[in-house]
C-alpha positions as CSV (number, residue, x, y, z in Angstrom):
1,M,-35.3,-44.9,87.0
2,P,-33.5,-41.8,87.1
3,E,-32.0,-40.0,83.6
4,G,-28.5,-40.1,84.8
5,Q,-28.7,-44.1,85.9
6,R,-30.3,-45.0,82.6
7,I,-27.5,-43.4,80.5
8,N,-24.8,-44.6,82.7
9,N,-25.7,-48.2,82.6
10,I,-25.0,-47.7,78.7
11,E,-21.2,-48.8,78.0
12,P,-19.4,-46.4,76.1
13,E,-18.3,-48.7,73.6
14,A,-22.1,-49.8,72.9
15,L,-23.0,-45.7,71.9
16,D,-23.3,-45.2,68.3
17,D,-21.1,-42.7,66.5
18,D,-23.9,-40.1,67.0
19,L,-24.4,-38.8,70.5
20,L,-28.2,-39.2,72.0
21,E,-29.9,-36.5,73.8
22,V,-32.9,-37.6,76.2
23,D,-35.6,-35.1,77.0
24,E,-36.0,-34.8,80.9
25,D,-39.4,-33.9,80.9
26,D,-40.5,-37.2,79.0
27,S,-38.5,-40.2,79.4
28,S,-40.5,-42.3,76.9
29,S,-39.7,-39.8,74.3
30,T,-37.5,-40.7,71.2
31,P,-33.8,-39.4,71.2
32,V,-32.7,-36.9,69.3
33,E,-29.8,-36.9,67.1
34,R,-27.2,-34.1,67.6
35,P,-24.6,-33.2,65.0
36,I,-21.1,-34.3,65.6
37,G,-19.1,-31.1,67.0
38,E,-22.2,-29.8,69.2
39,E,-22.1,-32.7,71.8
40,T,-23.0,-32.1,75.6
41,L,-22.5,-34.4,78.1
42,P,-25.5,-35.1,80.5
43,S,-25.9,-33.2,83.8
44,I,-25.4,-35.2,87.1
45,P,-28.4,-34.9,89.2
46,E,-27.9,-32.8,92.5
47,S,-29.3,-35.2,94.9
48,S,-27.9,-38.7,95.1
49,S,-26.0,-41.0,97.6
50,P,-22.5,-40.9,98.0
51,S,-22.4,-44.4,96.5
52,D,-24.1,-43.0,93.8
53,N,-21.8,-40.1,93.1
54,E,-19.0,-42.1,93.6
55,N,-20.4,-44.6,91.0
56,H,-21.4,-41.7,88.7
57,S,-17.9,-40.3,89.0
58,V,-16.4,-43.3,87.8
59,K,-18.7,-43.9,84.8
60,S,-18.8,-40.3,83.8
61,S,-15.1,-40.4,83.8
62,S,-15.0,-43.6,81.8
63,R,-17.9,-42.1,79.7
64,S,-16.0,-38.9,79.1
65,S,-13.1,-40.7,77.9
66,G,-14.9,-42.6,75.4
67,A,-16.8,-39.5,74.1
68,R,-13.3,-37.8,73.6
69,R,-12.1,-40.7,71.8
70,R,-15.4,-40.7,69.4
71,L,-14.9,-36.9,69.1
72,A,-11.3,-37.3,68.3
73,A,-12.2,-40.3,65.6
74,S,-15.2,-37.8,64.1
75,N,-12.5,-34.9,64.1
76,S,-10.2,-37.0,61.7
77,R,-12.7,-37.8,58.9
78,P,-14.1,-34.6,56.7
79,S,-17.4,-33.4,57.8
80,S,-19.5,-30.2,56.8
81,G,-20.5,-30.0,60.5
82,I,-16.9,-29.3,61.7
83,S,-15.3,-25.9,61.4
84,R,-11.7,-26.1,60.5
85,P,-8.9,-24.2,62.2
86,S,-8.4,-21.0,61.1
87,S,-5.2,-20.1,59.3
88,G,-5.1,-16.6,60.9
89,I,-5.4,-15.0,57.3
90,S,-8.6,-13.2,56.5
91,R,-10.2,-13.2,53.1
92,P,-9.2,-10.3,51.1
93,S,-12.2,-7.7,51.1
94,S,-12.9,-4.5,49.1
95,S,-11.9,-2.6,52.0
96,N,-8.4,-3.4,51.6
97,N,-7.9,-3.1,48.0
98,G,-7.4,-6.6,47.3
99,R,-4.5,-7.2,49.8
100,L,-4.1,-10.3,52.0
101,T,-3.7,-9.4,55.5
102,G,-3.1,-11.3,58.9
103,K,-4.4,-11.2,61.9
104,A,-2.6,-8.1,62.8
105,G,-3.9,-6.3,59.7
106,R,-0.4,-6.5,57.9
107,S,-0.2,-6.7,54.1
108,I,0.7,-10.2,52.9
109,G,1.8,-9.9,49.1
110,N,0.4,-7.6,46.3
111,A,-2.6,-8.9,44.8
112,R,-3.9,-5.8,43.1
113,R,-5.6,-6.1,40.1
114,P,-4.2,-4.8,36.7
115,S,-5.6,-1.7,35.9
116,G,-5.8,-1.4,32.0
117,K,-2.9,-1.3,29.5
118,A,1.0,-1.2,30.7
119,K,2.4,1.9,30.4
120,P,4.5,1.8,27.2
121,S,8.4,1.8,27.5
122,K,10.5,4.8,26.4
123,K,12.3,2.6,24.0
124,D,8.4,2.0,22.3
125,L,7.9,5.8,22.5
126,F,10.8,6.6,20.8
127,I,10.5,4.3,18.0
128,S,6.9,5.2,17.5
129,R,7.9,8.7,17.4
130,A,10.6,8.0,14.9
131,L,8.1,6.4,12.4
132,L,5.8,9.1,12.7
133,I,8.6,11.7,11.6
134,V,10.0,9.5,8.9
135,G,6.3,8.9,7.5
136,S,5.7,12.5,7.6
137,L,8.8,13.4,5.9
138,L,8.1,10.7,3.3
139,L,4.3,12.5,3.0
140,V,5.9,15.8,2.3
141,S,8.6,14.8,0.0
142,A,6.0,13.0,-2.3
143,L,3.6,16.1,-2.3
144,T,6.7,18.3,-3.2
145,I,7.9,16.0,-5.9
146,G,4.4,16.0,-7.3
147,G,4.0,19.7,-7.1
148,L,7.0,20.2,-8.9
149,L,6.2,18.0,-11.6
150,I,3.0,19.5,-11.9
151,Y,4.7,22.9,-12.0
152,Q,7.0,21.6,-14.7
153,Y,4.3,20.5,-16.9
154,R,2.7,23.8,-16.7
155,I,5.7,25.7,-17.6
156,A,6.2,23.2,-20.7
157,Q,2.7,23.5,-21.8
158,N,2.6,27.4,-21.7
159,S,5.9,27.5,-23.7
160,Y,4.7,25.1,-26.5
161,R,1.3,26.8,-26.6
162,E,3.4,30.2,-27.3
163,M,5.3,28.8,-30.0
164,S,2.3,27.2,-31.6
165,G,1.3,30.8,-32.2
166,F,3.7,30.9,-34.9
167,V,2.1,27.9,-36.8
168,T,-1.5,28.6,-38.2
169,L,-3.5,25.7,-39.0
170,P,-6.4,25.5,-41.4
171,V,-8.8,24.2,-38.5
172,Q,-7.8,25.5,-35.0
173,S,-8.7,23.4,-32.2
174,D,-9.9,25.3,-28.8
175,S,-8.1,22.3,-26.7
176,M,-4.8,22.8,-28.4
177,F,-2.3,22.4,-25.6
178,S,-4.7,22.6,-22.8
179,F,-3.6,21.6,-19.4
180,P,-3.5,18.7,-18.5
181,T,-3.1,17.2,-22.2
182,L,-5.0,14.0,-21.3
183,G,-8.1,14.2,-22.8
184,P,-9.6,15.1,-26.1
185,E,-7.4,14.8,-29.6
186,Q,-5.5,18.0,-29.7
187,V,-5.2,18.1,-33.6
188,P,-8.2,17.8,-35.9
189,K,-7.9,14.3,-37.6
190,E,-9.0,16.0,-41.0
191,L,-6.4,18.4,-41.8
192,T,-5.7,20.1,-45.1
193,I,-1.9,20.5,-44.6
194,E,-1.2,22.4,-47.6
195,E,-3.1,25.4,-46.0
196,T,-0.8,25.5,-43.1
197,V,1.5,28.4,-42.6
198,V,4.8,28.6,-40.3
199,D,6.4,31.6,-39.2
200,W,9.9,30.3,-39.7
201,E,11.4,33.5,-38.5
202,G,9.5,33.8,-35.6
203,L,10.4,30.7,-34.5
204,K,14.0,30.7,-35.0
205,A,13.9,34.2,-33.2
206,I,13.3,32.1,-30.0
207,N,15.5,29.5,-30.9
208,S,17.9,29.2,-34.0
209,D,18.1,25.5,-33.4
210,T,14.6,25.2,-34.8
211,V,14.6,23.1,-38.1
212,G,11.0,21.8,-38.5
213,W,7.4,21.4,-37.0
214,I,5.9,17.8,-36.6
215,I,1.9,17.4,-36.8
216,I,0.1,14.0,-36.5
217,P,-3.8,14.6,-37.3
218,G,-5.9,12.8,-34.6
219,T,-3.3,13.0,-31.8
220,R,-1.6,15.4,-29.3
221,V,1.5,15.6,-31.3
222,N,2.1,19.2,-32.5
223,Y,5.4,20.5,-31.8
224,P,8.7,22.4,-33.2
225,I,11.7,20.0,-34.1
226,V,14.9,21.2,-33.1
227,Q,18.5,19.9,-33.6
228,G,21.7,20.4,-31.0
229,S,25.0,20.0,-31.1
230,D,24.5,16.6,-29.2
231,N,21.6,14.2,-28.2
232,T,21.6,15.1,-24.5
233,F,20.7,18.8,-24.3
234,Y,17.3,18.5,-25.4
235,L,16.4,15.7,-23.4
236,T,16.4,18.2,-20.2
237,H,15.4,21.6,-22.2
238,L,12.3,22.8,-23.9
239,A,12.3,24.1,-27.5
240,D,12.9,27.5,-26.2
241,R,16.0,26.4,-24.5
242,R,14.6,26.8,-21.0
243,A,15.3,23.9,-18.7
244,N,12.6,21.1,-18.3
245,S,12.1,17.6,-17.8
246,S,9.8,17.4,-20.6
247,G,12.4,18.1,-23.2
248,A,11.7,18.9,-26.9
249,I,11.4,17.1,-30.1
250,F,14.8,16.9,-31.8
251,V,16.5,15.4,-34.6
252,D,19.7,13.4,-34.1
253,S,22.7,15.5,-33.9
254,A,24.6,13.1,-36.6
255,G,21.4,13.5,-39.0
256,S,20.4,16.0,-41.5
257,G,18.7,19.1,-40.4
258,S,16.5,19.6,-43.3
259,L,14.9,16.2,-42.5
260,N,15.6,14.7,-46.1
261,A,18.1,12.0,-45.5
262,K,17.9,8.5,-46.3
263,N,17.6,7.6,-42.6
264,N,16.3,9.9,-39.9
265,F,15.7,9.8,-36.1
266,I,13.8,11.8,-34.3
267,Y,13.4,11.5,-30.4
268,G,10.9,12.6,-28.0
269,H,9.8,11.8,-24.1
270,N,7.0,9.7,-23.4
271,M,5.7,12.1,-20.6
272,R,3.3,10.9,-17.9
273,D,1.1,13.9,-19.0
274,G,0.5,12.8,-22.3
275,S,2.5,15.3,-23.9
276,M,5.4,15.0,-26.5
277,F,5.7,11.7,-27.8
278,S,3.5,9.7,-25.6
279,D,1.0,9.1,-28.4
280,M,3.7,7.0,-30.2
281,Y,3.2,4.5,-27.6
282,L,-0.4,4.0,-28.9
283,Y,1.0,2.7,-32.1
284,M,1.6,-0.6,-30.8
285,N,-1.8,-1.2,-31.5
286,Q,-2.4,-2.0,-35.2
287,Q,-5.7,-0.3,-35.3
288,Y,-4.6,2.8,-33.7
289,L,-1.5,2.8,-36.4
290,I,-4.0,2.4,-39.2
291,D,-6.3,5.1,-38.2
292,H,-3.5,7.5,-37.5
293,K,-1.1,6.5,-40.3
294,S,-0.7,10.3,-41.6
295,I,2.4,12.1,-40.1
296,Y,3.5,15.6,-41.6
297,I,6.9,17.4,-40.9
298,L,7.1,20.9,-42.2
299,T,10.5,22.4,-42.7
300,P,11.3,26.1,-44.0
301,E,12.2,24.3,-47.6
302,C,9.8,21.5,-47.9
303,T,6.6,19.7,-46.4
304,Y,6.7,16.1,-46.1
305,E,3.7,13.8,-45.8
306,L,4.7,10.4,-44.5
307,R,3.0,7.4,-44.0
308,A,3.2,5.2,-40.8
309,I,3.9,1.4,-41.9
310,A,5.1,-0.4,-38.5
311,C,5.7,0.2,-34.7
312,L,8.7,-1.6,-33.2
313,R,9.6,-2.3,-29.7
314,I,13.5,-2.8,-29.3
315,S,16.3,-2.8,-26.7
316,G,18.1,0.6,-26.0
317,S,21.3,-1.1,-26.4
318,E,20.6,-2.3,-30.1
319,Q,22.7,-0.3,-32.5
320,I,20.3,1.2,-35.0
321,R,21.9,4.7,-35.6
322,T,23.1,4.1,-39.1
323,F,23.2,7.2,-41.3
324,S,25.5,6.4,-44.6
325,F,25.0,3.2,-46.6
326,S,27.5,2.0,-49.2
327,S,24.9,0.6,-51.3
328,N,21.0,0.1,-51.8
329,N,21.6,-3.4,-51.0
330,D,23.3,-2.3,-47.8
331,F,20.3,-0.2,-46.9
332,A,18.0,-3.1,-47.6
333,N,19.7,-5.2,-45.3
334,Y,19.4,-2.4,-42.5
335,R,15.8,-1.8,-43.5
336,D,14.8,-5.6,-43.0
337,N,16.8,-6.0,-40.1
338,L,15.1,-3.2,-38.4
339,L,11.8,-3.9,-39.2
340,S,12.0,-7.4,-38.0
341,Y,11.3,-6.2,-34.5
342,S,7.8,-5.0,-35.7
343,I,5.0,-5.5,-33.4
344,S,2.2,-3.9,-35.6
345,T,2.2,-3.0,-39.2
346,S,-0.3,-1.4,-41.7
347,R,-2.3,-3.6,-44.1
348,D,0.0,-3.4,-46.9
349,Y,3.2,-3.6,-45.0
350,N,4.6,-6.8,-46.7
351,E,3.5,-5.1,-50.3
352,I,5.4,-1.8,-50.0
353,R,8.5,-3.1,-47.4
354,P,10.8,-4.3,-50.4
355,R,10.4,-0.7,-52.0
356,V,11.3,1.4,-49.0
357,D,14.3,3.3,-49.8
358,T,14.0,6.3,-47.0
359,L,13.0,5.8,-43.5
360,Y,11.8,8.3,-40.5
361,S,12.1,6.6,-37.1
362,F,10.2,8.3,-34.3
363,I,11.9,7.0,-31.1
364,T,10.4,7.3,-27.3
365,C,10.6,5.4,-24.3
366,D,8.7,2.4,-23.5
367,N,6.8,3.1,-20.1
368,R,6.6,-0.5,-19.2
369,D,10.3,-1.0,-19.3
370,N,12.6,2.2,-19.7
371,S,15.7,-0.1,-21.2
372,Y,13.3,-0.5,-24.2
373,R,12.2,1.8,-27.0
374,V,9.1,2.2,-28.8
375,I,9.9,3.2,-32.6
376,V,7.2,4.2,-35.2
377,T,8.7,3.7,-38.5
378,A,7.2,6.0,-41.4
379,I,8.2,6.3,-45.2
380,P,7.5,9.5,-47.3
381,V,4.1,9.6,-49.7
382,R,4.8,13.0,-51.1
383,S,6.6,16.5,-50.5
384,F,5.5,20.0,-51.5
385,V,6.6,23.5,-51.0
386,P,5.0,25.1,-48.2
387,V,2.5,28.2,-48.3
388,A,4.8,31.4,-47.4
389,P,3.3,33.5,-44.5
390,T,1.7,36.5,-45.8
391,E,3.2,40.2,-44.8
392,P,1.6,41.9,-41.9
């Protein structure tokens, strides 16, 4: 039977979903499956009778109609063998910089990839520059203030070094008034005060307000003592009257310039470079007080050896400046009230406190709280006439 007849005798409805192709050379060969979407219709034999052609035309039309229905049904369900209609939009490629283009090559949207960090706005640049300028100004200000402080310290040290030339200690220390003062102890701990000689005329020639000299062995306290008409001038002026933040060691303006009153107040700054009365702050430690109990005050008329008995910490608002007392009992009440603020005392404090009838108070600021004062209280132990300087 011819190939066309064999296929035409099969009803279209009886065909499987997959179309079959028959090899023309071998009619007995097994059918070969064709994937959907690649279906081909069998060719019509060239030599056939009119009736065959007519019959073939009718069945071929019927078969074609069935094939179209099957093909439409096959296209309706997803299959990897069928290409989906093109949308007319080509995929982006490296040649068009990531833009989507249509058939005509026109750009559709902007699909550029971000190129690094976004450019800062003018506002961000302004803020950054303003912060940089402010930071630079603060740095310059800090360096300027620090430089001025160091300059002030140097001037003060040079001034007091010159004035110390009028005082001859029995043992001179090479480190006296060296800069900076923080370091080795300035005054020898073992000192024979009786052999100390002071040129009072030379000191008074520099400043007529000079009334004495204070020395504390084993510390850096070795300064002239002055007394002004008020208690503010020497807070900002050196003993030679030059303006300087280090100030001077000075006696209360309402007290006795001879430093022999019943109640004596001597003031000095607690400087950051360790000068002036900075070492008074160390007396809050009891052992330090015991080890540095001797304090010497020299005047043109007399030299006083004092003994530290207590260190107080008291608010600056407390009224402790009292210079006259109606009776010994009045002074005893004042003394007991003042010493009640003690935070460190000598070993024999309780024994000698009731006998105290004269007080020396050395006052400086508390570097932890500037509203408080640190006060070292001392009592006189002995006094003697100082050695007069020899004529040149």
